[in-house]
C-alpha positions in Angstrom: -28.2 -31.6 -31.1 -26.5 -28.2 -30.9 -29.6 -26.6 -29.5 -29.9 -29.3 -26.8 -26.2 -28.7 -25.7 -26.7 -24.9 -25.6 -29.9 -25.3 -23.7 -28.2 -27.6 -21.2 -25.3 -25.2 -20.8 -27.7 -22.3 -20.2 -29.5 -24.3 -17.6 -26.3 -25.3 -15.8 -25.2 -21.6 -15.8 -28.5 -20.5 -14.3 -28.3 -23.2 -11.6 -24.8 -22.3 -10.6 -25.6 -18.7 -10.5 -28.6 -19.4 -8.2 -26.4 -21.5 -5.9 -24.0 -18.6 -5.4 -21.2 -19.6 -7.8 -21.2 -16.2 -9.4 -18.0 -14.2 -9.8 -16.7 -13.0 -6.5 -17.2 -9.3 -5.5 -14.3 -7.0 -5.6 -12.5 -6.4 -2.3 -11.1 -3.0 -1.3 -8.7 -1.5 1.1 -9.8 1.8 2.7 -7.1 4.5 3.4 -8.4 7.3 5.6 -6.5 10.5 6.4 -6.3 11.3 10.1 -4.5 13.7 12.3 -0.8 12.9 12.8 0.0 9.8 14.8 0.5 10.4 18.5 4.1 11.3 19.4 4.9 13.0 16.1 5.2 16.8 16.0 4.3 19.1 13.2 1.0 17.7 11.9 0.5 18.8 8.3 -2.7 19.2 6.4 -1.1 19.5 2.9 -2.9 17.5 0.1 -1.4 14.1 -0.5 -1.8 12.1 -3.7 -1.6 8.5 -2.9 -0.8 6.2 -5.8 -1.2 2.5 -5.3 0.3 0.1 -7.8 -0.6 -3.6 -8.5 2.0 -6.3 -9.1 1.0 -6.0 -12.8 2.1 -2.3 -12.8 -1.5 -0.9 -13.1 -1.9 2.1 -10.8 -4.6 4.2 -9.3 -3.9 7.8 -7.9 -6.3 9.6 -5.6 -5.9 12.9 -3.7 -6.5 12.6 0.1 -6.6 16.3 1.0 -8.0 16.7 4.6 -8.4 14.8 7.8 -11.2 12.3 7.7 -11.0 12.1 3.8 -10.6 8.5 2.6 -10.3 6.6 -0.6 -10.7 2.9 -1.5 -8.4 0.8 -3.6 -8.6 -2.8 -4.8 -6.6 -5.1 -2.5 -4.4 -6.0 -5.5 -2.9 -2.5 -5.2 -0.2 -2.7 -2.5 2.8 -0.8 -3.7 2.8 2.8 -2.6 4.0 6.1 -4.1 3.2 9.4 -2.4 3.2 12.9 -4.0 3.1 16.2 -2.1 3.2 19.5 -4.0 4.3 17.7 -7.2 7.2 16.0 -5.5 7.0 12.2 -5.4 8.6 9.6 -3.2 11.3 7.7 -5.1 11.6 4.5 -2.9 9.6 1.3 -3.0 7.0 1.0 -0.2 4.2 -1.4 0.4 1.1 -1.2 2.5 1.7 -2.9 5.9 0.3 -6.4 6.2 -0.3 -6.8 10.0 -2.7 -4.8 12.1 -0.6 -2.2 14.1 2.3 -2.1 11.6 3.1 1.0 9.7 5.3 2.2 6.9 7.0 5.5 7.0 7.9 7.4 3.8 10.5 9.9 5.0 11.0 13.4 3.8 14.4 12.4 2.6 12.8 10.3 -0.1 11.9 13.4 -2.1 9.0 14.8 -0.1 10.3 18.3 0.2 8.0 21.1 -1.0 7.8 24.9 -0.3 10.7 24.8 2.0 9.1 22.1 4.2 10.0 18.4 4.5 7.1 15.9 5.0 7.1 12.5 6.5 4.1 10.3 5.5 2.8 7.5 7.9 0.5 4.7 6.8 -0.6 2.4 9.5 -2.8 -0.7 9.3 -5.6 -0.2 11.8 -7.8 -3.2 11.0 -8.4 -5.7 8.2 -8.5 -3.8 4.9 -8.3 -0.4 6.8 -5.4 2.0 6.9 -4.7 5.5 8.4 -2.6 8.1 6.6 -1.0 11.0 8.4 1.6 13.6 7.5 4.0 15.5 9.6 6.2 18.5 8.8 9.6 17.4 9.8 10.9 21.0 9.9 8.8 21.8 13.0 
């Protein structure tokens, strides 16, 4: 009897898998470094460590160090912390949710390094796509 039940369960699992009821694929947000947003002076090319944090406090940190560099993060990671030259932002920031919206992490939030102050801009450019730019606010 146990063998019949196990065989039946195995058959059901194979059928469900064949019909597309497998586990969903992971979905990612892509953050790509770009030149500074139009209208902002003092474009900076300093390396930026972008840390994204999930609601469960898990985090992933990746360095985005030059224009056109990009990194992917699971969509569950939405809270932002930025580090430039070992100095990290102290406020709570989240990825923008609507296309065209942006979040600005100001230099006054701890992003001062080497005598310069940096503002970081993260703009939602499309579904699951974001641009990151940095400006030197001293210029």
